[in-house]
C-alpha positions in Angstrom: 7.5 40.0 11.1 6.2 42.2 14.0 8.3 43.5 16.8 7.4 44.3 20.4 9.5 46.6 22.5 6.7 47.9 24.8 7.7 45.3 27.4 10.2 42.4 27.0 11.6 42.2 23.5 9.3 40.0 21.3 9.1 38.9 17.7 5.9 37.5 16.0 5.7 35.9 12.6 2.9 36.5 10.0 0.7 33.9 11.8 1.0 35.6 15.1 3.3 33.0 16.6 6.1 34.2 18.8 9.6 33.6 17.3 12.4 32.8 19.8 15.6 34.9 19.5 18.4 32.9 21.0 21.3 34.2 23.1 21.5 37.5 25.0 23.8 39.3 22.6 21.6 38.5 19.6 18.6 39.9 21.4 20.6 43.0 22.3 21.6 43.3 18.7 17.9 43.3 17.6 17.1 45.8 20.3 19.8 48.2 19.1 18.5 48.0 15.5 15.0 48.6 16.7 15.9 51.7 18.7 17.1 53.2 15.4 13.6 52.4 13.9 14.9 51.1 10.5 17.9 53.5 10.2 21.4 52.2 9.5 23.8 51.6 12.5 27.6 51.6 11.8 29.4 48.4 12.7 31.7 50.1 15.2 28.6 51.6 16.9 27.0 48.2 17.2 30.2 46.8 18.7 30.4 49.6 21.3 26.7 49.2 22.2 26.8 45.4 22.4 30.0 45.0 24.5 30.1 48.5 26.1 33.9 48.9 25.8 34.8 45.3 26.4 34.8 44.0 22.8 36.0 40.5 22.2 38.9 39.6 20.0 38.0 39.9 16.3 35.0 42.0 17.0 33.9 42.4 13.4 33.8 38.7 12.9 32.0 38.2 16.2 29.5 40.9 15.2 29.0 39.1 11.8 28.3 35.9 13.7 25.6 37.6 15.8 24.0 39.1 12.6 23.9 35.7 11.0 22.2 34.2 14.0 19.6 37.0 13.9 19.0 36.5 10.2 18.3 32.8 10.8 15.4 33.9 13.0 14.1 36.9 11.0 15.1 36.0 7.4 18.2 37.1 5.5 16.3 40.0 3.8 15.3 41.5 7.1 18.8 42.5 8.3 20.4 44.5 5.5 24.1 45.4 5.2 24.7 48.8 3.6 27.7 51.1 3.3 26.5 53.1 6.3 26.1 50.0 8.4 23.5 47.4 9.3 19.8 48.2 9.4 16.6 46.3 10.2 13.9 46.4 7.5 10.8 47.5 9.4 7.6 48.2 7.5 4.8 50.4 8.7 2.9 48.8 11.5 5.7 46.2 12.3 6.9 47.9 15.5 4.5 48.3 18.4 6.2 51.5 19.6 5.4 53.1 16.2 1.9 51.8 16.2 1.5 53.3 19.7 2.9 56.7 18.6 0.5 56.7 15.6 -2.5 56.0 17.7 -1.6 58.7 20.2 -1.1 61.2 17.3 -4.5 60.3 15.8 -6.1 60.8 19.2 -4.5 64.2 19.6 -5.9 65.3 16.3 -9.5 64.2 17.1 -12.1 66.5 18.6 -14.4 63.8 20.1 -13.5 62.7 23.6 -15.1 59.3 23.0 -12.8 58.7 19.9 -9.8 60.0 21.7 -10.4 57.7 24.6 -10.9 54.7 22.3 -7.6 55.4 20.4 -5.6 56.1 23.6 -7.0 52.9 25.2 -6.0 50.9 22.1 -2.5 52.5 22.3 -1.9 51.8 26.0 -3.1 48.2 25.6 0.0 47.6 23.5 2.2 48.0 26.5 3.2 44.6 28.1 5.5 46.1 30.8 8.4 48.6 30.8 9.8 49.4 27.4 12.8 47.2 26.4 12.5 45.5 29.7 15.1 42.8 29.1 17.8 45.2 27.9 17.0 48.1 30.2 20.5 48.0 31.9 22.2 48.6 28.6 23.4 52.2 27.9 22.1 52.2 24.3 18.5 51.7 25.4 18.2 54.3 28.2 17.4 57.3 26.0 14.8 55.4 24.0 13.3 53.9 27.2 13.0 57.4 28.7 11.4 58.7 25.5 8.8 56.0 25.4 8.1 56.2 29.1 7.4 59.9 28.7 5.1 59.2 25.7 3.3 56.6 27.7 2.7 58.9 30.7 1.5 61.7 28.4 -0.9 59.3 26.8 -2.2 58.3 30.2 -2.8 62.0 31.0 -4.5 62.5 27.6 -6.7 59.5 28.3 -7.6 60.8 31.8 -8.6 64.2 30.3 -10.7 62.5 27.6 -12.4 60.3 30.2 -13.1 63.4 32.4 -14.9 64.9 29.4 -17.0 61.8 29.2 -18.0 62.0 32.8 -15.9 59.1 34.2 -14.6 61.1 37.1 -15.6 58.6 39.8 -13.5 55.8 38.4 -10.6 58.2 37.6 -10.6 59.5 41.2 -9.6 56.0 42.3 -7.5 54.9 39.3 -5.3 58.0 39.2 -4.4 57.9 42.9 -1.8 55.1 42.5 -0.3 56.8 39.4 0.0 60.1 41.2 1.9 58.4 44.0 4.4 57.0 41.5 4.8 60.4 39.7 4.0 63.0 42.3 5.5 65.9 40.5 3.7 65.7 37.2 1.4 68.7 37.3 -0.9 67.6 34.4 -1.5 64.3 36.0 -2.1 65.9 39.4 -4.6 68.4 37.7 -6.6 65.5 36.2 -6.7 63.8 39.6 -7.8 66.9 41.3 -10.6 67.5 38.8 -11.7 63.9 39.2 -11.7 64.1 43.0 -13.7 67.4 42.9 -16.3 66.1 40.5 -16.6 62.9 42.6 -17.6 65.0 45.6 -14.1 64.8 47.3 -13.2 68.5 47.4 -11.1 68.1 50.5 -9.0 65.4 48.9 -8.5 67.5 45.8 -7.2 70.4 47.9 -5.0 68.1 49.8 -3.5 66.9 46.5 -2.6 70.4 45.6 -1.0 71.0 49.0 1.0 67.8 48.7 2.3 68.8 45.3 3.1 72.4 46.5 5.1 71.1 49.4 7.0 68.5 47.3 7.9 71.1 44.7 9.2 73.5 47.4 11.2 70.9 49.2 12.7 69.1 46.2 13.0 71.8 43.5 12.5 75.1 45.3 9.6 75.8 42.9 5.9 76.6 43.0 3.1 75.0 41.0 2.5 76.4 37.6 -0.2 79.0 36.8 -2.7 76.4 35.4 -2.6 74.3 38.5 -2.9 77.5 40.7 -5.9 78.6 38.7 -7.5 75.1 39.2 -6.8 75.3 43.0 -8.5 78.7 43.2 -11.5 77.4 41.1 -11.9 74.5 43.5 -11.8 76.9 46.5 -14.6 79.1 45.1 -16.7 76.1 43.9 -16.5 77.5 40.3 -19.4 76.0 38.3 -17.1 75.6 35.4 -15.4 72.7 37.1 -18.6 70.6 37.1 -18.8 67.8 34.6 -20.5 68.6 31.2 -23.7 66.6 31.3 -23.9 66.6 27.5 -20.4 65.2 26.9 -21.2 61.6 27.7 -24.5 61.5 26.0 -24.8 58.6 23.5 -24.5 59.6 19.9 -27.5 59.9 17.7 -28.9 56.8 16.1 -32.0 55.8 14.3 -31.3 52.1 14.3 -34.5 50.1 15.0 -34.6 47.7 17.9 -34.5 44.1 16.6 -37.8 42.3 17.2 -36.0 39.0 17.8 -32.4 37.9 18.7 -30.0 37.4 15.9 -29.1 33.7 15.7 -26.0 32.1 14.2 -24.1 35.3 13.3 -21.9 36.0 16.3 -18.7 35.6 14.4 -19.9 37.6 11.5 -21.1 40.5 13.8 -17.7 40.6 15.5 -15.9 40.7 12.1 -18.0 43.5 10.8 -17.6 45.5 14.0 -13.8 45.0 13.9 -13.6 46.1 10.3 -15.6 49.3 10.8 -14.1 50.3 14.2 -12.5 53.8 14.3 -9.0 52.1 14.6 -9.5 50.1 11.4 -8.5 51.2 8.0 -11.7 49.9 6.4 -14.0 52.8 5.5 -16.5 51.2 3.1 -17.8 47.7 3.8 -20.3 46.0 1.5 -22.3 43.0 2.7 -23.6 41.1 -0.3 -25.8 38.2 -0.8 -29.2 37.1 -2.1 -32.5 38.3 -0.8 -33.6 36.8 2.5 -30.1 35.8 3.6 -30.0 38.2 6.5 -27.8 41.1 5.2 -29.8 43.8 6.9 -30.2 42.0 10.2 -26.4 41.3 10.3 -25.7 45.0 9.4 -28.1 46.3 12.1 -26.7 44.1 14.8 -23.1 45.0 13.9 -23.9 48.7 13.7 -25.8 48.7 17.0 -22.6 47.6 18.8 -20.7 50.5 17.2 -22.9 53.4 18.4 -20.5 54.3 21.2 -17.6 54.5 18.7 -19.2 57.2 16.5 -20.0 60.4 18.3 -21.7 61.9 15.3 -24.1 59.1 14.9 -24.8 55.6 13.6 -27.6 56.1 11.1 -29.7 53.8 9.0 -30.5 55.2 5.5 -33.2 53.0 3.9 -33.0 53.1 0.1 -35.6 50.5 -0.7 -38.2 53.2 -1.4 -36.1 54.8 -4.1 -37.0 54.2 -7.7 -34.4 52.4 -9.8 -34.0 55.7 -11.8 -32.9 57.6 -8.7 -29.7 59.6 -8.9 -26.8 60.2 -6.6 -28.5 63.4 -5.6 -31.5 61.4 -4.4 -29.3 59.1 -2.3 -27.5 62.2 -0.9 -30.9 63.7 0.0 -31.8 60.5 1.9 -28.6 60.8 3.9 -29.2 64.4 4.6 -32.7 63.6 5.8 -31.4 60.8 8.1 -28.9 63.2 9.6 -31.6 65.8 10.1 -29.7 68.3 8.0 -32.5 69.3 5.6 -33.0 72.8 7.1 -29.2 73.5 7.3 -28.8 72.3 3.7 -31.6 74.6 2.5 -30.2 77.5 4.6 -26.6 77.1 3.4 -27.0 75.9 -0.2 -28.1 77.8 -3.3 -31.2 77.1 -5.3 -29.5 74.4 -7.5 -30.5 71.0 -6.2 -27.6 69.4 -8.1 -25.3 70.6 -5.4 -26.6 68.3 -2.7 -23.9 65.7 -3.0 -21.2 68.3 -2.9 -22.9 70.0 0.1 -23.2 66.7 1.9 -19.5 65.9 1.3 -18.5 69.2 2.8 -20.9 68.8 5.7 -19.4 65.4 6.6 -15.8 66.4 6.6 -14.3 65.6 10.0 -17.4 63.8 11.2 -17.1 60.5 13.0 -20.3 58.8 11.7 -21.3 55.4 10.4 -23.9 55.2 7.7 -25.8 52.0 7.0 -27.0 52.3 3.4 -29.6 49.4 3.2 -31.0 47.7 0.1 -28.8 49.3 -2.6 -29.1 46.7 -5.4 -31.6 48.8 -7.5 -29.6 52.0 -7.1 -26.1 50.6 -7.1 -24.7 53.1 -9.5 -26.1 56.1 -7.6 -24.8 54.7 -4.3 -21.4 54.0 -5.8 -21.2 57.7 -6.8 -22.2 58.8 -3.3 -19.8 56.4 -1.6 -16.9 57.4 -3.7 -17.6 61.1 -3.0 -17.9 60.6 0.8 -14.8 58.5 1.0 -12.8 61.3 -0.6 -14.4 64.0 1.6 -14.9 62.4 5.0 -11.9 60.4 6.1 -13.4 59.8 9.6 -16.8 58.5 8.4 -17.6 54.9 7.7 -20.1 53.4 5.3 -21.8 50.0 5.6 -23.7 48.9 2.6 -26.1 46.0 2.1 -27.1 44.8 -1.4 -27.1 41.9 -3.8 -23.9 43.2 -5.5 -20.8 45.1 -4.6 -20.4 48.8 -5.5 -17.0 48.2 -7.1 -15.5 51.5 -6.1 -11.9 52.0 -4.9 -11.5 51.4 -1.2 -14.4 49.0 -0.9 -14.1 45.9 1.2 -16.7 43.2 0.3 -17.9 40.5 2.6 -20.5 38.0 1.2 -23.1 37.0 3.7 -23.7 33.2 3.4 -26.8 31.3 4.6 -26.6 29.9 8.1 -24.5 26.8 8.7 -26.3 23.5 8.3 -26.0 20.2 10.2 -23.7 17.7 8.5 -25.5 15.1 6.3 -26.1 12.0 8.3 -25.5 13.5 11.7 -29.2 13.7 12.5 -30.4 10.4 11.1 -30.6 8.9 14.6 -31.8 12.0 16.4 -28.5 13.6 17.3 -26.3 16.3 16.0 -28.8 18.9 14.9 -28.5 21.4 17.7 -25.5 23.7 17.3 -25.9 24.6 13.7 -27.1 28.1 13.0 -30.0 27.1 10.8 -31.4 24.6 13.2 -31.0 27.0 16.2 -32.9 29.7 14.3 -35.7 27.4 13.2 -36.1 26.0 16.7 -36.2 29.4 18.2 -38.8 30.7 15.7 -40.8 27.5 16.1 -40.9 27.9 19.9 -42.2 31.5 19.4 -44.9 30.1 17.1 -45.7 27.0 19.1 -45.1 27.2 22.8 -43.6 24.0 24.1 -42.0 23.0 20.9 -38.6 21.4 21.4 -35.9 19.7 19.4 -36.0 16.0 20.2 -34.6 12.7 19.0 -37.9 12.1 17.3 -38.0 15.3 15.2 -34.4 16.2 14.8 -34.0 14.5 11.5 -37.0 16.2 10.0 -35.9 19.7 11.3 -32.5 19.1 9.8 -34.1 18.2 6.5 -36.2 21.3 6.5 -33.1 23.5 7.1 -31.1 21.7 4.4 -34.0 22.0 1.8 -34.3 25.7 2.6 -30.5 26.0 2.3 -30.2 27.7 5.7 -31.7 31.0 4.3 -32.9 32.8 7.4 -36.0 34.4 5.9 -37.1 31.0 4.5 -36.7 29.4 8.0 -38.6 32.2 9.7 -41.5 32.0 7.2 -41.7 28.2 7.5 -41.5 27.8 11.3 -45.0 29.1 12.0 -46.4 26.3 9.8 -45.8 24.1 12.8 -49.1 25.3 14.2 -50.8 23.1 11.7 -48.2 20.6 10.4 -45.6 18.4 12.0 -41.9 18.8 11.1 -42.2 15.5 9.1 -45.1 16.9 7.1 -43.3 20.2 6.4 -40.2 18.3 5.3 -42.3 16.1 3.0 -44.1 19.0 1.4 -40.9 20.9 0.9 -39.4 17.7 -0.8 -42.4 17.5 -3.2 -42.5 21.1 -4.0 -38.8 21.6 -4.6 -38.9 18.8 -7.1 -41.2 20.9 -9.3 -40.2 23.8 -11.6 -40.7 27.1 -9.8 -41.0 29.4 -12.8 -38.4 31.4 -14.7 -35.1 31.3 -12.7 -32.6 32.6 -15.3 -30.1 34.9 -13.6 -31.1 34.0 -10.1 -28.6 32.3 -7.8 -29.8 28.8 -6.6 -30.6 30.0 -3.1 -32.9 32.7 -4.5 -34.7 30.0 -6.4 -35.2 28.1 -3.2 -36.5 31.2 -1.4 -39.0 31.7 -4.2 -40.2 28.2 -4.0 -40.6 28.5 -0.3 -42.6 31.7 -0.7 -44.7 30.1 -3.4 -45.6 27.4 -0.9 -46.4 29.8 1.9 -48.5 31.9 -0.6 -50.6 28.9 -1.7 -51.5 28.1 2.0 -53.2 31.5 2.1 -56.9 32.1 1.3 -57.8 34.4 -1.6 -58.6 37.4 0.8 -55.2 37.0 2.5 -53.4 36.8 -0.8 -55.2 39.9 -2.1 -54.3 42.0 1.0 -50.7 40.7 1.2 -49.9 41.5 -2.5 -51.5 44.9 -2.2 -49.3 45.8 0.8 -46.3 45.6 -1.6 -47.0 49.0 -3.0 -46.0 50.7 0.3 -42.3 51.6 0.1 -41.7 52.0 3.8 -44.4 50.1 5.6 -47.8 51.6 6.2 -50.2 52.5 9.0 -53.4 50.5 9.6 -55.4 53.3 7.9 -53.3 53.1 4.8 -53.6 49.3 4.6 -57.4 49.5 5.0 -57.7 52.0 2.2 -55.2 50.7 -0.3 -55.8 46.9 0.2 -59.6 47.0 0.3 -62.1 46.7 -2.6 -65.7 45.8 -3.2 -65.0 42.2 -2.0 -62.8 43.2 1.0 -64.3 46.0 3.0 -61.9 48.2 4.9 -63.1 46.9 8.3 -62.0 43.4 7.4 -58.4 44.3 6.6 -57.3 44.4 10.3 -58.4 40.8 10.8 -56.5 39.8 7.6 -53.4 41.7 8.7 -53.5 40.0 12.1 -53.4 36.6 10.4 -50.6 37.6 8.1 -48.6 38.9 11.1 -49.2 35.5 12.8 -47.8 33.8 9.7 -44.7 35.9 9.7 -45.5 37.3 6.3 -46.1 40.8 7.7 -44.0 42.4 10.4 -45.6 44.7 13.0 -43.2 47.6 13.7 -44.8 49.8 16.3 -47.9 51.4 14.6 -46.7 50.3 11.2 -46.9 47.1 9.1 -44.0 46.1 6.9 -43.2 43.4 4.4 -39.8 41.7 4.5 -37.7 42.5 1.5 -38.1 39.2 -0.5 -41.8 39.0 0.3 -42.3 42.5 -1.0 -40.6 41.7 -4.3 -42.6 38.4 -4.6 -45.9 40.2 -3.9 -45.2 42.8 -6.5 -44.9 40.1 -9.1 -48.2 38.5 -7.8 -49.8 41.9 -7.9 -48.8 42.3 -11.6 -50.0 38.7 -12.4 -53.4 39.6 -10.9 -53.7 42.6 -13.2 -53.9 44.9 -10.2 -50.6 46.6 -10.1 -51.6 49.8 -11.9 -54.9 50.1 -10.1 -53.4 49.5 -6.6 -50.6 51.9 -7.3 -53.1 54.6 -8.4 -55.0 54.0 -5.1 -51.8 54.2 -3.2 -50.9 57.5 -4.8 -54.4 58.9 -4.4 -54.5 57.9 -0.7 -51.2 59.7 0.0 -52.3 62.7 -2.0 -55.4 62.9 0.3 -53.2 62.4 3.4 -50.8 65.2 2.2 -53.7 67.6 1.7 -55.2 66.7 5.1 -51.9 67.0 6.9 -51.3 70.4 5.2 -54.5 71.7 6.8 -53.2 70.8 10.2 -49.8 72.4 9.8 -51.1 75.8 10.9 -52.7 75.0 14.2 -52.4 73.2 17.5 -51.7 69.8 15.9 -48.7 71.1 14.0 -46.1 69.0 15.7 -48.1 65.8 15.3 -48.6 66.3 11.6 -45.0 67.3 11.0 -44.0 64.0 12.6 -46.5 62.1 10.5 -45.2 63.6 7.3 -41.6 62.8 8.4 -42.6 59.2 9.0 -44.3 59.0 5.6 -41.6 60.7 3.6 -40.6 57.6 1.6 -44.2 56.6 0.8 -45.0 60.2 -0.3 -42.0 60.2 -2.6 -43.1 56.8 -4.1 -46.7 58.2 -4.5 -45.3 61.1 -6.4 -43.1 58.9 -8.5 -46.1 56.7 -9.3 -48.3 59.6 -10.3 -45.5 60.9 -12.6 -44.9 57.5 -14.1 -48.6 57.1 -14.8 -48.8 60.7 -16.1 -51.5 61.3 -13.5 -51.1 65.1 -13.4 -54.1 65.6 -11.1 -52.6 63.3 -8.3 -49.1 64.7 -8.8 -50.3 68.3 -8.4 -52.3 67.4 -5.4 -49.3 65.8 -3.8 -46.9 68.7 -4.4 -49.4 71.3 -3.4 -50.2 69.4 -0.2 -46.5 69.0 0.7 -45.3 72.5 -0.3 -45.7 74.1 3.1 -44.2 71.0 4.8 -41.2 71.2 2.6 -40.8 74.9 3.5 -41.1 74.2 7.2 -38.5 71.4 6.9 -36.4 73.6 4.6 -36.3 70.8 2.0 -36.3 73.5 -0.7 -34.3 71.5 -3.3 -36.9 68.7 -3.0 -39.7 71.2 -3.3 -38.3 72.8 -6.5 -37.5 69.4 -8.1 -40.9 67.9 -7.3 -42.9 70.9 -8.3 -41.1 71.1 -11.7 -41.7 67.4 -12.2 -45.4 67.6 -11.5 -45.8 70.7 -13.7 -44.0 68.7 -16.5 -47.0 66.4 -16.7 -49.7 67.5 -19.0 -53.2 68.0 -17.7 -54.7 68.3 -14.3 -57.2 70.8 -12.9 -56.4 74.4 -13.8 -56.5 75.6 -10.2 -54.1 73.0 -9.0 -51.7 73.7 -11.8 -51.9 77.4 -11.0 -51.1 76.7 -7.4 -48.1 74.6 -8.2 -46.9 77.1 -10.7 -47.2 79.8 -8.0 -45.2 77.8 -5.5 -42.6 77.0 -8.0 -42.3 80.6 -9.0 -42.1 81.8 -5.4 -39.3 79.4 -4.7 -37.5 80.8 -7.7 -38.2 84.4 -6.6 -40.6 85.1 -9.5 -43.9 87.0 -8.9 -46.1 86.9 -11.9 -47.7 83.3 -11.6 -48.9 84.1 -8.0 -51.5 86.6 -9.4 -53.1 83.7 -11.3 -54.0 81.8 -8.1 -57.8 81.8 -7.7 -58.0 81.2 -3.9 -57.5 84.6 -2.3 -56.1 83.1 0.9 -53.5 81.1 -0.8 -52.7 84.0 -3.1 -51.9 86.3 -0.2 -49.9 83.6 1.6 -47.8 83.1 -1.4 -47.2 86.8 -1.7 -46.0 86.8 1.9 -43.7 83.9 1.2 -42.2 85.6 -1.9 -42.0 89.0 -0.2 -40.1 87.6 2.8 -37.7 85.8 0.4 -37.1 88.9 -1.7 -36.6 91.1 1.4 -33.9 88.7 2.7 -32.2 88.5 -0.7 -31.7 92.3 -0.7 -34.7 93.3 -2.8 -36.3 95.2 0.0 -38.7 97.5 -1.8 -40.3 94.6 -3.7 -40.4 92.5 -0.5 -42.1 95.2 1.5 -44.7 95.8 -1.3 -45.6 92.1 -1.5 -45.9 91.7 2.3 -48.1 94.8 2.5 -50.2 93.4 -0.3 -50.3 90.0 1.4 -51.6 91.6 4.7 -54.3 93.5 2.8 -55.4 90.4 0.9 -55.5 88.3 4.1 -57.7 90.8 5.8 -60.0 91.0 2.9 -60.3 87.2 2.8 -60.7 86.8 6.5 -57.5 84.7 6.8 -56.2 85.2 10.3 -53.2 82.9 9.8 -52.2 84.9 6.7 -52.6 88.1 8.6 -50.4 86.8 11.4 -47.7 85.8 9.0 -47.7 89.2 7.2 -47.7 91.1 10.5 -44.7 89.1 11.9 -42.8 89.8 8.7 -43.8 93.5 8.6 -42.6 93.8 12.2 -39.1 92.8 11.1 -39.3 95.4 8.3 -40.2 98.1 10.8 -37.3 97.1 13.0 -34.9 97.5 10.1 -36.4 100.9 9.3 -35.9 102.0 13.0 -39.6 102.2 13.7 -40.0 100.3 17.0 -43.5 101.6 17.7 -44.9 100.1 14.5 -42.8 97.0 15.0 -44.2 96.5 18.5 -47.8 96.9 17.3 -47.4 94.4 14.5 -45.5 91.8 16.5 -48.0 91.9 19.3 -50.9 91.5 16.9 -49.2 88.7 15.1 -48.4 86.9 18.4 -52.0 87.2 19.6 -53.3 85.7 16.3 -50.9 82.9 16.3 -51.6 82.1 19.9 -55.3 81.9 19.2 -54.7 79.7 16.3 -52.3 77.4 18.2 -49.6 77.7 15.6 -46.3 77.3 17.5 -44.1 78.0 14.5 -45.9 81.2 13.8 -45.7 82.3 17.5 -42.0 81.6 17.3 -41.7 84.1 14.4 -43.7 86.8 16.2 -41.9 86.3 19.6 -38.6 86.6 17.8 -39.5 90.1 16.8 -40.8 90.9 20.3 -37.5 89.7 21.8 -35.6 92.2 19.6 -37.9 95.0 20.8 -37.3 94.0 24.4 -33.6 94.1 23.8 -33.9 97.6 22.3 -35.9 98.6 25.4 -33.1 97.2 27.6 -35.5 94.6 29.1 -33.2 91.7 28.8 -35.2 89.5 31.2 -38.2 89.7 28.9 -36.1 89.1 25.8 -34.6 86.0 27.5 -38.1 84.7 28.4 -39.4 85.2 24.9 -36.3 83.6 23.3 -36.6 80.7 25.8 -40.0 79.9 24.5 -38.8 80.2 20.9 -36.0 77.7 21.7 -38.4 75.2 23.2 -40.6 75.4 20.2 -37.8 75.1 17.7 -36.4 72.0 19.5 -39.9 70.4 19.7 -40.5 70.9 16.0 -36.9 69.9 15.1 -36.2 73.3 13.4 -32.4 73.2 13.9 -31.5 76.4 12.1 -34.0 78.2 14.4 -32.4 76.4 17.4 -28.9 77.7 16.5 -30.1 81.3 15.8 -32.1 81.4 19.0 -29.2 80.1 21.1 -26.9 82.8 19.8 -29.5 85.4 20.5 -29.9 84.1 24.0 -26.1 84.2 24.3 -26.0 87.9 23.3 -28.8 88.6 25.8 -26.9 86.9 28.6 -23.8 89.0 27.8 -25.9 92.2 27.9 -27.1 91.1 31.3 -23.5 90.8 32.5 -23.3 87.1 32.5 -20.4 86.2 30.2 -20.1 82.6 31.4 -23.7 81.9 30.5 -23.3 83.7 27.2 -20.3 81.5 26.4 -22.1 78.3 27.3 -25.0 79.2 25.1 -22.7 79.9 22.2 -20.9 76.7 22.7 -24.2 74.8 22.6 -25.1 76.7 19.5 -21.8 75.7 17.9 -22.5 72.0 18.8 -26.0 72.0 17.3 -24.8 73.8 14.2 -21.9 71.4 13.8 -24.1 68.4 14.4 -26.5 69.6 11.7 -23.9 71.0 9.3 -25.4 74.5 9.5 -22.3 76.4 8.3 -23.5 79.9 8.8 -24.5 79.0 12.4 -21.1 77.4 13.0 -19.3 80.5 11.8 -21.4 82.9 13.8 -21.0 80.9 17.0 -17.3 80.2 16.5 -16.6 83.9 15.7 -18.3 85.1 18.8 -16.4 82.6 20.9 -13.1 83.6 19.3 -13.8 87.3 20.1 -15.0 86.6 23.6 -12.3 84.0 24.7 -12.0 83.5 28.5 -9.0 84.9 30.4 -6.0 82.6 30.8 -7.0 81.5 34.3 -10.5 80.6 33.3 -11.4 76.9 33.2 -13.3 76.4 29.9 -11.1 75.0 27.1 -10.1 76.3 23.7 -12.5 77.3 21.0 -14.2 76.4 18.7 -14.5 72.8 19.9 -16.6 73.7 22.9 -14.4 71.4 25.1 -14.8 73.8 28.0 -18.6 73.4 28.3 -19.5 72.5 31.8 -22.5 71.6 33.9 -23.6 75.2 33.9 -24.9 74.4 30.5 -27.7 72.4 32.1 -28.5 75.5 34.1 -28.5 77.6 31.0 -30.9 75.0 29.3 -33.2 75.1 32.3 -33.4 78.9 32.0 -34.2 78.8 28.3 
């Protein structure tokens, strides 16, 4: 049973039907028991409260009669007699007042205004009127009514403040007016209303509100407004910029969910169920959508997740696992999540050199985060995903995980929802041309048919054939989507007939596959056989790409002596038209089941090994080419390219390792080494270099290079001397020297950097010289030699500027900013650091963003602008928190704690950054 006291007394049974409680005294008895929230009430207390001093004759017997009547409604076991009296057995969640209090408490403990607003709204929606409305005139209810009324008003004030943080001041300016009239002396409510009015451009009304309160307090209580309201009044008078709305507070959370290419058909109820299960107010934290390939698990998950973006301030993120090898570990899955979150640089900056700590680091980083992770295509890595999910459930109670796969994870706390095919029309309903429309399968087929054949419509003449097609394909969405374009050349009746003939034939080995998977395979068989040899060859070769491919990749990997590269585009176009290949921006992708099918066809054709080698070789070439562009004006473009190709590059390396192709493996890791360093994916770099070096063979120079990179990452010098290329040798000496210097081995670090500079000059390597000079400038600063530091930093900046390397210029300008600070030229320091910040943000170097913001904050404080300094540190704290950069969080929070504003200042408490205001936008513009 559930009980409602937030309004007229109500009782609902397990099915949600309201149960009638007869007779006024029986309802009053229930109300008394509910006010004690499950505690015992002595019989004499019940008699006094029920009859208020006018007890009937034989009061105990009369009371027992009322108890019996109540038991007939609720059940005998619900009203319990004990030595201490009667009590109502109330379980957790049975009483709406307790649910309300729990939601309010959860909101108060949350740092995100969007989550607080959601929880508080949910809590206030439980109210159906005044508490205990139908027993409000009884003395026993007055204290509880007053308590609940106060909690309600406090929740309304909490909600108003949360909505102010979200920038909803215009709506609040109107909504709070009526509430203030009913409760004119509540200072907190008045303060929220004044802030809303001020931000809505109604400064005069805000000041009038303060005067109204001041006069009422003086007349009715002989008192003055409190110090907080007085401070707010003064801030309004002086147009304090701290009162403006924080433009960043209401920004939508981060998400990488792709936009759906077509509407989702026939899944409205399923989408609503998934969203309800994963909402912040639900207890479900891990939801697995299971089903055969092609049934639409991913589309359903994406549609549901897209509707939850506003509920998860820390992001709703897709983590695609299809590109992982079946041998992948929990650490590999954790690394994918870290990459999706954009935490690679923070993980590298905070963690030690042991890559086995990634899962533990991720678990710590996600503690307290309100994020939703969609782990897609898990069936081949189910054990690894189960390990990660179990770890995250234990470490991150406010995070949610949505999983798609062909089987459940089978971990504690998992909720499983099988995804069925779309519903089909009932047999016989379409025989006379009616009854087909309205089923999900028919609606999807018709919609896709109309996209393929303009003007197609479901009619009395074709309804039976369309229904037959949907039944023979068992309502599997992928099957329907692939068959619908055949209407360009076949009628619905012809398609239905061909499906009938084909499905009567064996479709090959089917042991272990569910029936609908056999149907899907038969359908793909049929679509495959309608293709020409050239189309079949290109399609099956596309299956080697783990995460889609560019046109260039398709041209290289899918071509051969019979299919020149310049013909691949025409073939791809035809395959896209047939819905066998999906165009996604500049990339081409295969649907999940089509990719699995084409891999089998590739193996049957005897091409699997050759095409995989071509795929790995192509990506090795691309990695080497991109590496050459990471040190010049196209740096941002090639960083983005390597980001987009990460999954394919990993598969290329896995392929080379599986084939024991040492040459390709070494090319890949050497080509990616600098990218890994820039992105701070040092655990991946160490692991990949060691794996490549574990394969026998390969060119000696490539092996020496990989050994040197691996050694430098492990702070070991000797292998660097064996590198033949003098430019690379000096660059590696710089890299190791810088690492040693920062690890405390300063003499060794300085020696290596000086040697790197000399080697770069000898080799004519301007980029290497610029690197070493930037590092040496830092060494001179530490040694209190500003003149030498100024010379080296200026020379480094000039070289990097000429080369167009923005990352390098950031390094040099960082030293120049320190020198400007030493000279007392804070304006120049701020200008240089502003350029560094813009570069770091453009290149998505989040550790550099945090460090630069804190530097800018200290510069602002030195210039006598503590408010700007505070705003910059608050922003640094937010970025560090978002990207789990622990050191940055600590630095920013420590500064904020030590530079807290005075009591009458408007910014809120630290370290949450809740006091950030619109002045942050001004700070951003200045940097």
